[in-house]
C-alpha positions in Angstrom: 0.0 -0.1 0.1 1.2 3.6 -0.8 -0.2 6.9 0.4 0.6 10.0 -1.7 0.3 13.5 -1.2 -1.6 14.9 -4.7 -2.1 18.3 -5.7 -5.5 19.4 -6.6 -4.8 19.7 -9.9 -3.3 16.2 -10.4 -6.3 14.7 -8.9 -8.5 12.5 -11.1 -11.9 14.0 -9.9 -13.9 10.8 -11.3 -12.0 8.4 -9.2 -11.9 10.7 -6.2 -15.4 11.1 -5.9 -16.6 7.6 -6.6 -14.4 6.9 -3.4 -16.3 9.5 -1.6 -19.6 8.2 -2.8 -19.4 4.5 -1.9 -17.1 4.9 1.1 -18.7 4.0 4.7 -17.9 7.6 5.7 -19.6 9.1 3.0 -20.2 12.9 3.3 -21.3 15.5 0.7 -18.5 17.8 2.3 -15.9 15.4 1.0 -16.9 15.9 -2.7 -14.2 17.6 -4.9 -16.8 20.3 -6.4 -17.8 21.2 -2.6 -14.2 21.6 -1.5 -13.4 23.6 -4.3 -16.0 26.3 -3.2 -15.3 26.2 0.6 -11.5 26.1 0.5 -9.0 28.5 0.0 -6.8 25.5 -1.4 -7.1 21.8 -1.0 -4.9 18.9 -2.0 -5.5 15.2 -1.0 -3.7 12.1 0.5 -4.7 9.3 -1.7 -4.1 5.3 -1.0 -3.4 3.4 -4.1 -5.5 3.9 -7.0 -8.3 6.0 -4.9 -8.7 3.1 -2.5 -9.2 5.5 0.2 -8.8 9.6 0.3 -8.1 12.3 2.8 -8.9 15.7 1.7 -6.4 18.4 3.3 -7.7 22.2 3.2 -4.5 24.4 3.4 -3.7 28.2 3.6 -0.4 30.0 3.8 0.2 32.8 6.2 3.5 34.4 7.3 5.0 32.0 5.0 3.5 28.8 7.0 1.5 26.5 5.0 -1.0 24.9 7.4 -4.1 22.7 7.7 -7.6 24.5 8.5 -11.0 23.9 9.2 -13.1 26.1 6.4 -16.6 27.3 7.4 -19.6 25.5 5.8 -17.8 22.2 6.0 -19.0 20.6 9.0 -16.5 17.0 9.0 -14.0 15.8 6.5 -11.2 13.1 7.5 -10.5 10.0 6.0 -13.0 8.2 3.3 -12.3 4.4 2.3 -13.8 2.1 -0.1 -13.1 -0.7 2.5 -14.0 -1.2 6.3 -10.1 -1.7 7.3 -8.1 1.2 6.2 -4.7 2.4 7.5 -6.0 5.7 9.2 -3.0 6.1 11.5 -0.7 5.9 7.9 -2.8 9.2 6.8 -2.6 10.9 10.1 1.3 10.0 10.3 1.8 11.6 6.7 -0.2 14.7 7.2 1.9 15.3 10.2 5.0 14.8 8.2 3.7 17.1 5.7 2.4 20.0 8.1 3.7 21.2 11.4 0.3 23.2 12.2 -3.1 21.2 11.9 -6.6 21.9 12.7 -8.8 19.3 11.0 -12.4 18.1 11.5 -12.0 14.1 10.9 -15.3 12.3 10.7 -17.4 10.3 13.0 -16.2 7.3 11.3 -12.4 7.9 11.9 -11.6 6.5 15.4 -8.5 7.8 16.6 -6.8 5.3 18.9 -3.2 7.3 19.3 -2.9 8.8 22.6 0.0 10.9 21.4 -2.2 12.7 18.8 -4.2 15.7 20.1 -7.7 15.4 19.2 -10.5 17.2 20.5 -14.4 15.9 20.8 -16.8 17.6 18.9 -20.5 16.9 19.0 -23.5 16.8 16.6 -27.1 15.9 17.0 -29.1 13.3 14.8 -32.8 12.2 15.0 -33.6 8.9 13.2 -36.6 9.3 11.2 -37.7 5.9 11.3 -41.2 6.3 12.9 -44.4 8.0 11.9 -44.5 11.8 12.3 -46.9 11.5 15.3 -44.4 9.4 16.9 -41.6 11.6 16.2 -43.6 14.8 17.5 -44.7 13.0 20.7 -41.1 12.6 21.7 -40.3 16.6 21.5 -39.8 18.0 24.9 -42.3 20.5 26.6 -40.7 23.5 25.2 -40.6 22.4 21.7 -44.5 21.5 21.9 -44.9 25.1 23.6 -43.0 26.6 20.6 -45.0 25.0 18.0 -48.5 26.5 19.8 -46.7 30.0 19.8 -46.2 29.5 16.1 -49.6 28.9 15.5 -50.8 31.8 17.2 -48.0 33.9 15.6 -49.4 33.2 12.0 -46.4 32.1 10.7 -45.8 31.1 6.8 -43.1 29.1 5.4 -41.5 29.0 1.7 -39.4 26.8 0.1 -37.0 27.3 -2.6 -35.9 30.9 -3.4 -32.6 32.7 -3.6 -29.7 32.7 -0.8 -29.8 36.4 -0.1 -32.4 36.7 2.2 -31.1 33.5 4.2 -27.3 35.2 4.3 -28.6 38.6 5.2 -30.6 37.1 7.9 -27.6 35.2 9.0 -25.0 38.0 8.7 -27.2 40.4 11.0 -27.7 37.8 13.6 -25.7 34.6 13.9 -22.7 36.0 12.0 -22.4 39.0 14.7 -21.4 36.3 16.8 -18.8 35.1 14.9 -15.9 37.5 14.4 -13.7 35.3 12.1 -16.4 34.9 9.4 -15.1 37.0 6.4 -17.0 38.5 3.7 -15.2 35.7 1.3 -17.1 33.1 3.4 -20.3 34.8 2.5 -19.7 34.7 -1.0 -18.9 30.9 -0.8 -21.6 30.3 0.9 -23.6 31.9 -1.9 -22.0 30.1 -4.6 -22.5 26.7 -2.6 -26.3 27.1 -2.1 -26.7 27.7 -5.8 -24.5 24.8 -6.7 -26.3 22.4 -4.4 -29.6 23.7 -5.7 -28.7 23.4 -9.1 -27.7 19.5 -8.5 -30.5 18.8 -6.2 -28.6 18.7 -3.3 -29.8 21.3 -1.2 -32.8 23.4 -0.5 -33.7 26.8 1.3 -36.4 27.1 3.7 -37.7 30.6 4.9 -40.4 31.6 7.6 -42.2 34.9 7.4 -44.4 36.7 10.1 -46.5 39.5 8.4 -44.3 39.2 5.4 -40.9 39.8 7.2 -38.5 36.8 7.3 -38.1 35.6 11.1 -36.1 32.1 10.4 -34.4 30.9 7.5 -32.3 27.4 6.8 -30.1 25.9 4.1 -30.3 21.9 4.0 -28.1 19.6 2.4 -29.2 16.5 0.7 -26.8 13.5 1.0 -27.7 9.6 0.3 -30.1 8.9 3.3 -29.3 12.0 5.2 -30.5 15.4 5.5 -28.4 18.1 7.4 -28.8 21.7 8.4 -25.7 23.5 7.2 -26.6 27.1 8.0 -29.4 28.8 9.7 -30.5 31.8 11.8 -33.4 33.3 13.5 -34.2 37.2 14.0 -32.5 37.6 17.3 -35.0 40.6 18.0 -37.9 38.4 17.6 -37.6 35.2 19.1 -40.7 34.7 21.0 -42.7 33.4 18.0 -41.3 29.8 17.8 -39.9 30.3 14.6 -37.0 28.5 14.4 -39.0 25.2 16.2 -41.8 25.6 13.4 -39.0 25.6 10.7 -37.4 22.4 12.0 -40.8 20.7 12.5 -42.0 21.6 9.0 -38.4 20.2 7.6 -39.0 17.2 9.5 -42.2 16.6 8.1 -41.2 17.4 4.8 -38.1 14.9 4.7 -39.7 12.1 6.8 -40.4 9.6 3.8 -37.4 10.6 1.9 -34.4 10.4 4.3 -33.7 8.3 7.3 -31.5 10.7 9.3 -32.0 14.1 10.1 -28.4 15.9 11.2 -28.9 19.2 13.2 -25.4 20.1 12.3 -23.9 20.0 15.8 -23.0 23.0 18.1 -20.2 23.4 21.0 -22.5 25.6 22.8 -24.3 23.3 25.4 -27.4 25.5 25.2 -27.8 25.1 21.4 -26.9 21.3 21.7 -29.6 20.7 24.2 -32.1 22.4 22.1 -31.4 20.0 19.2 -31.9 17.1 21.7 -35.1 18.4 22.7 -36.5 17.4 19.2 -35.9 13.8 20.4 -32.3 13.9 18.6 -29.2 12.0 20.1 -25.6 13.3 20.3 -22.7 12.0 18.7 -18.9 12.5 18.4 -16.3 13.3 15.9 -12.5 14.3 16.2 -11.2 17.3 15.7 -7.3 16.8 15.1 -5.0 19.5 16.4 -1.2 19.6 15.9 1.3 22.5 16.6 4.7 21.6 16.0 6.0 25.2 15.1 9.3 27.0 16.4 8.6 28.7 19.9 8.4 32.0 18.2 5.4 30.7 16.2 3.6 29.0 19.0 0.9 31.3 19.3 0.2 31.2 15.4 -3.4 31.3 14.8 -5.4 30.4 11.6 
């Protein structure tokens, strides 16, 4: 077996994307077209003839080339056609190439090497294998209360549409709490939404109250899973149950088409608890962190 570092321009997209599609770890974020949109630059570690692949997003700053976690990309890591794969060989190889690494792996990438620093990140998923009434019965009382508020608030919902309203709502609410987000990230999101929509791999949903947008989300579609990639509410109007209404409507819409509803996850416990209140379970994936820079660069931040 041979793992090689392949530059983006030399990657065989057909073979690479086939590996992503049929891998046990398959995620939409791993496709070459997705990475081309959200990453500044990316290359890949490839085992033999695309038996397994590990995409690597990278940047260069102060003359240092480093691995970073792009926005709009929830998990990445190693994707393999076979159940058994030399994950440690991939992790060793990337460490030989880069001295600073911050990279989200995926939930199927089990890291057993105690010398490798990984931080557990979490996400929530709801199994949509029951009838809607059973799923709704499992909502916690606060979610049921939100749905009653939404009914009294006379909310309306629209599917489809352009990304402008969603991005504007996100920028003026959630975006203000993410200081590292840049204008290019919003442009990337716009291109990503349009690209996914054209491929029938994504869908926008918006909630209105008296013709004013109060909540919106963009959903990714991949195999048997639906995922909230980006969402926001109007923080100045949060007593109408709009976000719960949106998620509940999405669960109903996708119930007979997908088996799993992924909430995207959050490191903020209150948000994680909110997702769990829909009856979701919490799962973990590793965030790989390596900093072997010289002492003067130890405080280097991506």
